[in-house]
C-alpha positions in Angstrom: -14.8 4.6 -5.3 -17.4 5.3 -2.7 -20.5 3.7 -3.9 -21.7 0.8 -4.7 -25.2 -0.1 -6.3 -27.8 -3.3 -7.4 -30.4 -3.6 -9.5 -32.5 -6.4 -11.6 -34.0 -5.6 -15.2 -36.3 -8.3 -17.3 -34.0 -8.6 -20.1 -31.3 -6.8 -22.4 -31.1 -6.9 -26.3 -27.2 -7.0 -26.9 -25.6 -6.1 -30.2 -22.3 -7.2 -31.0 -20.3 -4.2 -32.3 -16.2 -4.3 -33.5 -15.1 -0.8 -31.2 -11.7 -0.1 -32.3 -9.2 0.8 -29.2 -8.6 4.6 -30.2 -7.1 6.4 -27.5 -5.5 9.5 -27.1 -5.2 11.4 -23.9 -2.9 14.2 -22.5 0.8 14.0 -21.8 2.0 16.3 -19.1 4.4 19.5 -20.3 3.7 18.7 -24.0 2.1 20.9 -26.5 -1.4 19.3 -28.1 -1.3 18.0 -31.4 -3.1 18.3 -34.1 -5.6 14.9 -34.7 -5.9 15.4 -38.2 -2.2 16.3 -39.3 0.3 13.7 -40.8 3.4 13.5 -39.4 6.0 13.1 -42.1 9.6 11.8 -41.2 12.5 12.7 -43.4 15.2 10.4 -41.8 15.9 7.5 -39.7 15.1 7.7 -35.7 18.5 8.2 -34.2 19.8 4.7 -32.8 21.9 6.8 -30.3 20.7 9.1 -28.2 23.8 10.5 -26.6 24.3 14.1 -27.4 20.8 15.3 -27.6 19.1 18.0 -25.4 16.7 16.4 -22.9 12.7 16.6 -24.0 10.0 17.0 -21.7 9.1 14.3 -19.3 5.8 13.0 -20.6 2.8 11.3 -18.3 -0.4 9.7 -19.5 -1.5 6.8 -21.3 -0.5 5.0 -24.7 -3.6 5.4 -26.9 -2.1 4.2 -29.7 1.3 2.0 -31.2 3.3 2.5 -34.7 6.0 0.5 -35.6 8.8 3.4 -33.8 5.8 5.3 -32.3 3.3 5.8 -29.9 0.6 8.3 -28.8 0.5 9.2 -25.6 -2.5 11.2 -23.9 -3.0 12.5 -21.2 -6.5 13.8 -18.8 -6.1 17.3 -20.3 -6.8 16.0 -23.8 -3.7 16.9 -25.0 -2.1 14.0 -27.2 1.7 13.8 -28.2 3.5 11.5 -30.7 6.9 10.0 -29.6 9.4 7.9 -31.6 10.6 4.5 -30.2 14.7 3.9 -30.6 17.0 1.1 -30.2 18.4 3.2 -27.8 14.9 3.5 -25.9 14.8 1.5 -22.7 11.4 0.0 -21.5 11.5 -0.8 -18.2 8.7 -2.4 -15.7 8.3 -1.7 -11.9 6.5 -4.4 -9.5 7.5 -7.0 -7.2 7.8 -6.1 -3.3 7.7 -2.0 -2.6 8.2 -1.7 -6.3 11.5 -2.5 -6.3 12.0 -5.3 -8.9 12.3 -3.6 -12.5 12.4 -5.9 -15.6 14.2 -4.8 -18.8 11.5 -5.3 -21.9 11.3 -4.5 -25.9 8.7 -1.8 -27.3 6.5 -4.8 -27.9 5.7 -4.6 -24.3 4.2 -1.0 -24.7 0.6 -1.7 -25.1 -2.5 0.3 -26.2 -4.3 1.7 -22.9 -1.1 1.7 -20.6 0.1 4.2 -18.3 3.4 5.2 -18.6 6.3 7.9 -18.1 8.3 8.8 -20.4 11.3 10.8 -20.6 12.4 12.2 -24.1 15.3 14.1 -26.1 14.4 16.7 -28.5 15.6 15.5 -32.1 14.8 17.3 -35.7 12.1 14.9 -36.4 10.4 15.6 -33.0 10.6 14.0 -29.5 12.2 10.8 -29.2 11.3 8.3 -25.9 15.1 7.8 -23.9 13.4 5.6 -21.2 9.8 4.5 -20.9 8.5 3.1 -17.7 5.2 1.4 -16.0 3.9 -0.4 -13.5 3.6 -4.4 -13.1 -0.3 -4.1 -12.2 -0.9 -1.8 -15.2 0.9 -3.9 -17.8 -1.5 -7.1 -16.4 -4.8 -4.8 -17.0 -3.5 -3.6 -20.5 -2.6 -6.9 -21.7 -6.1 -8.0 -20.7 -7.7 -5.4 -22.5 -5.5 -6.2 -25.4 -6.8 -10.2 -25.4 -9.7 -8.8 -25.3 -10.3 -7.1 -28.5 -11.4 -8.5 -31.9 -7.8 -7.8 -33.1 -6.1 -10.0 -30.8 -8.6 -12.4 -31.9 -7.7 -12.0 -35.5 -3.7 -12.7 -34.6 -4.7 -15.8 -32.2 -7.3 -17.3 -35.0 -10.2 -19.7 -34.4 -8.4 -21.1 -31.6 -9.9 -19.2 -28.8 -11.2 -21.5 -26.1 -10.5 -24.3 -28.3 -8.9 -26.0 -24.7 -11.9 -25.7 -22.8 -14.7 -27.9 -24.0 -17.5 -26.7 -21.6 -16.8 -23.1 -23.1 -17.2 -24.5 -26.2 -20.7 -26.4 -25.6 -22.0 -23.2 -23.7 -21.2 -20.8 -26.4 -22.3 -23.1 -29.5 -25.9 -23.1 -27.3 -25.3 -19.1 -27.5 -24.6 -18.7 -31.4 -26.5 -15.5 -33.1 -28.2 -15.5 -30.0 -28.7 -11.6 -28.8 -31.2 -11.5 -26.3 -30.5 -12.3 -22.9 -32.0 -11.7 -19.6 -30.4 -10.0 -17.1 -30.8 -11.9 -13.6 -28.8 -8.7 -11.6 -26.5 -5.7 -12.1 -24.0 -4.8 -9.8 -22.5 -1.2 -10.5 -19.3 0.1 -8.8 -18.5 3.9 -9.0 -15.0 5.9 -9.5 -13.3 9.3 -8.7 -12.8 11.1 -11.3 -9.7 9.9 -13.9 -9.4 7.1 -12.2 -10.0 3.3 -12.1 -9.2 2.2 -8.6 -11.0 -0.3 -6.1 -11.7 0.2 -2.6 -12.2 -2.4 -0.4 -16.5 -2.0 -0.3 -16.1 -2.3 -4.1 -14.5 -5.9 -3.6 -16.7 -7.2 -1.5 -19.7 -6.5 -4.0 -18.0 -7.5 -6.6 -17.0 -11.0 -5.1 -21.0 -11.3 -3.6 -22.1 -10.5 -7.2 -20.0 -13.2 -8.2 -21.1 -15.8 -5.4 -24.8 -15.1 -6.5 -24.3 -15.5 -10.3 -22.1 -18.7 -9.4 -25.6 -20.0 -8.1 -27.1 -19.0 -11.4 -27.1 -21.9 -14.2 -25.7 -20.6 -17.6 -24.7 -17.5 -16.1 -22.1 -15.3 -17.6 -21.1 -11.9 -17.1 -20.6 -8.9 -18.9 -18.7 -6.2 -17.8 -19.1 -2.8 -19.0 -17.1 0.5 -18.2 -18.2 4.1 -18.3 -17.2 7.5 -17.9 -18.5 10.9 -17.0 -18.4 14.0 -19.9 -14.8 15.2 -18.2 -12.3 14.9 -20.9 -12.1 14.1 -24.5 -14.0 11.0 -26.1 -10.7 9.1 -27.0 -9.3 9.7 -23.1 -12.4 8.4 -21.8 -12.5 5.0 -24.2 -9.4 4.2 -22.8 -10.4 5.1 -18.9 -13.6 3.2 -19.6 -11.8 0.1 -21.0 -9.1 0.2 -17.6 -12.0 0.6 -15.2 -13.7 -2.5 -17.1 -10.4 -4.4 -17.1 -9.5 -3.6 -13.4 -13.2 -5.7 -13.0 -12.6 -8.2 -14.9 -9.0 -9.0 -13.1 -10.3 -9.0 -10.2 -13.6 -10.8 -10.4 -11.4 -13.8 -12.0 -8.3 -13.6 -9.9 -10.1 -12.7 -6.2 -13.6 -13.9 -6.5 -12.6 -17.0 -8.6 -15.0 -16.5 -11.5 -13.9 -18.9 -14.6 -12.6 -17.1 -17.4 -14.7 -18.9 -19.7 -17.6 -17.4 -18.2 -16.8 -13.9 -19.1 -17.9 -12.3 -22.1 -15.6 -9.6 -23.6 -15.4 -6.7 -21.5 -15.9 -3.3 -23.3 -16.1 0.6 -22.5 -18.5 2.9 -23.4 -16.7 6.0 -22.5 -19.6 8.8 -21.9 -22.3 6.3 -24.3 -25.4 5.4 -22.2 -25.4 8.2 -19.3 -27.1 7.0 -16.3 -27.9 10.6 -15.3 -27.2 13.9 -16.3 -23.6 15.6 -16.9 -24.5 18.5 -15.7 -24.0 18.0 -11.9 -21.2 17.0 -10.2 -24.0 14.4 -8.4 -25.3 13.2 -11.9 -21.5 12.6 -13.1 -20.8 10.5 -9.8 -23.2 8.2 -11.1 -21.7 8.0 -14.8 -18.1 7.1 -13.6 -19.1 3.4 -13.2 -18.5 -0.2 -14.2 -21.5 -2.4 -14.2 -21.5 -5.8 -13.8 -24.2 -7.8 -15.5 -25.4 -11.2 -14.5 -26.6 -12.7 -18.1 -28.5 -16.0 -19.3 -29.3 -16.5 -22.8 -33.2 -17.0 -23.3 -32.5 -20.5 -25.3 -31.0 -22.1 -22.1 -32.8 -19.8 -19.1 -34.4 -22.3 -16.7 -33.0 -25.5 -19.5 
């Protein structure tokens, strides 16, 4: 990430939209898949993968999950469906120097998670023999999942039920779609990346400190991309950028989660500049941290 900007605006109208997290991003050494094609498997995925010929090694982001499948997508726009077997080994890497490894079940393979997949070739397609991912990426993907409407439905109306202060503030804001913007901090990313640099981290904590001094302030974090890559890939990438910023604000800057609106990924939508030039694309690869106060409570 290379630049940081701040600006202010008088107000923002927010429309509450339920945006499905779709994703399809390419995978290395794999052929693109026709998104309109329905794959029919007439036999069960093998539970013993010994004896099968090795398939390609796939690196990408999980764009969609099924009961025994996952769609892995990479930066070039290709999408590959990989089957999951009882013999599929799922490992998470983390700890000191990344040497600690934890074996998990396939339920840990979340949408938006960057993975490395070793496969074998089966008559019905590719079957994952080993799936590996980093602990930090898993935490980000988990945070994004916890912010989706699907997860809200799974958890029911119990979200924030133990936080009386959050309930009181959100109750006052029910059905209000207009906010005053007290400030905006933008941080910018390199193509295909979602990592934060030291200057970005300092800017985010500074924004959190200023917002914390504003009564009734909430943060809305929105991720964007330029026009490089497919729409599905950019949707996942914009969500990962927003998720990384939210994680840092909460963990390092100590911004309280109940004062954070659900992060949103907007992919290529709402560009800040033209995508016809490298300079314009650089301005569009951003996350905007909006400091909001509802008009109904501003100044109260």
